[in-house]
N, C-alpha and C positions, 0 to 999 in steps of 0.2 A: 456599757457606755463609757465613753472616754472623754476627759476634758484636755484642752491643749493650751500650752503657753507657747505663741509663735513668734519666732524672731523675724521681724518685719524688715529691718536693714542691718547691714553690717557683715564681717566674715564669720565663715563656718566657725563655730565654738571650738576651742582648744581643750579637746577631750583628754584628761590625764588618767591613766589606770590608777585604780586604788586597790592596794593589796593589804591583807591583814586580817586578823580574826575578828576584829571588831565589825568590820563591814557584813560579815555573815550573819551576825545578829539582825542587822538591818534588812538584809537582802534575803532572808530565810525562804527556802523554797526547795522543793524536791527536783528542780530543774537546774542545770548549769547556766551560769550568767557570768559575763564580764562586768564589772563595775567600773564607773569612771566618775571624775569630778571635773566640772567647768564652772567658770566664773563669767556673768554676762552683766551687763549694764542694764537697768530697768528704769521706766519711767516711774512707776509707782510699786516698787518692791514690796513693802507690806500687803498692798492688795493681791499681788500674785502668790505670796505666802498664804494668805487667807484662803484663796481659790484652792490651793494644794490641799490644805487641811481640810476643806468642806468636802472635796472630793475623796479623800481617803476616811474621812469620817462615814460618807455614805458607801464605802467599800468599792470606789470607782477607781479606774486608773488615771493618773496625770501623765501626760507625755509634753515633750519637748519637740517643736516641729521646727525644723531648720533647713538650710540648702546646704548641701554637700560642697565640695571642691569643685566638682563638675557642674554645679548649678542646680541639681535635682533635689526635689523636696524629699527629706528623710525624716523620720520620728526615732525618739528613744524614750523610754520609760523613766520618769522621775520617781526615786524613792525616797529622797530626803531633800529639804529646802531650807535656807537661811537667807536672809536679808541683812546686810551689812549697810549702814548708811554712812557716806563720806561725803567730804566737801565737794567731790566732782558729782555726785549723785548716788543713788540706789545701786548696790552690786548684788545680784544673786549669786550665792553659792548653791550649786546643784549636784546632787549625788545622783547618778543615772545608771540603769542596767540594761543591757540587751542579751538575749539568748545566745550562747555559745553555739558557733556552727561548727567548730571542729572537734567536738566531743560526740563520741558514740559510746553508748553504755551497753554493756552485753551481760545478761545475767545468766548464770548456768546452775542448775541443780544437780546434784550426786544422788541419784535415788537407790544406790547400791544398799544392800540389806546387812551388809557387814558393819556398818556403823550403828544400826539399831540395837544391836545387843551387847 
C-alpha cells in the first residue's frame, strides 16, 4: 500500500538532481534510481512529515503526486522529508527517487574450468 502527498495547486515542482555518496545510504537498493530534491510550500508541514514517518514505520511507500508540465498526473517516491518553518509558512524539503529507465544491467558468468585449479 502507498500513501500520497498531493500537490493541489501550483506549478510543477523544480526537481534538482542529487549526487553524492551520502544519498546512496538513504536510497540503498539493489536497483538503479535517480535521486532528486524539491522544496514545496505546505499548509501543515509537520503533519505531512508525521504522515511520511508513519508510512515508513509501517514499511509502506510514500509518494508525491503532482502535475507535470503537460498537465498530466505523475508520481515520484519520497525517501526523506524535512519541514522548515518560515515567516511565509511551512516549506517541505523532499528527497525523492524514481527508477532509472536508461540503465541496463547484464550479468555474465565465466564457467571455464581453467580458473578452478
